[in-house]
Residue, then its C-alpha position, 0 to 999 in steps of 0.5 A: m384250334d387243332t391239337s398242334q397249337q397251344t396258346f402260351t403266356s407262362s408255363r404255370d397254369l395248363n388247361r386242356q380245352g378241346g384237345a388244345e392246350t391253353i396256358i392262362e397266366g401272363k401278359t403277352p399271349l403266344l401261340i405254339r404250333s407246328p411250323g409250315t412253308d411260310d415260316g422258313w424265312a422267319i425262323y432263319e431271321l429268328i436264329k440270326s438274332c439269337p447268338p451264339l446259335d449256329v445259323n444254317s441256310a434259309y433253305a435248311y429252315l424251310l426243310l425243317a418247317t415242312q419235312f420235320r414239322d411234327t418234331c419242330a414248333v414255333a411260338t408266335t405273337e398274336d399278330g403272327e411274329i415268330v418269337g420262338f423255335v425248336s427243332g429236332y427229330v426222333k433218332s432212327n437208330a434209337p426211337d426212344t431218343f429225341f435229338l434236339w437240334q436248336v431252340a431259340v427264343g427271341a428278345k420279345a419272349r425271353g424270361t417267359g419260360l418259353a424254351p422249356t415249354l417249346i421242347e415239352t410241347v414237341l415231346k408231348r405230341p403223339s409222334q413222340e409217344g415212345v421217347h424216354h431220352l432227350e439228346t442235344t449238343i452244347t458248347p462248353d461255354n453256352d451257360a444259357s443252354w446248360g442252364l436250360f437242360k439242367k433245369l429240364a433234367r431236374r423238372w423231369h427227375a431224370p439224370l443228365n450226362s454229357r461227354e465230348y461229341f465233336s472236337e474243335e479239330q473235327l469242326g475244322g478249328e473254327h467252332d468250339p467243341e460240342n458236348l453230347v448231353r443226354i437226359g433220361p430215361f424220363d417218364p413222359s408223364a413227368i413232362 
């Protein structure tokens, strides 16, 4: 197993084995790895099954799985079914900031702590070494996302700030406003 893969069953007991991270506790093992060319359609299908996430084109997910694979991750069951996905990128104008675009956890993996583990898996990669801030956008009524990012801020002992980023009018009146949420600075060793 290479260092881009991680076996996940719970976020508690983390051991390092040969450069890979293996989490021991839980009942359904999940593998966390960088996505690849063959994952684009399955990621698209996962996002469609996770409202209220905005669904982008299958092509967009194929680009993320190939062109942005170092800043994205998928979680799969032992038989290869994708049950989790996180996408983002390090901002070119702020290289200490990782912008998280989407995080999705399918029904089979909900309640396992997979979402924060996916995010932290990406942030621990060598390509994110200088990252001390995480940004994302969240609609005001997305309680699950607010809960996740407040949990991460507490876990990392870092401040969380938010402000309106895109108004409903800027989004064509067909989408709720999006708040820019920023966690940090955080100590990468706290992740």
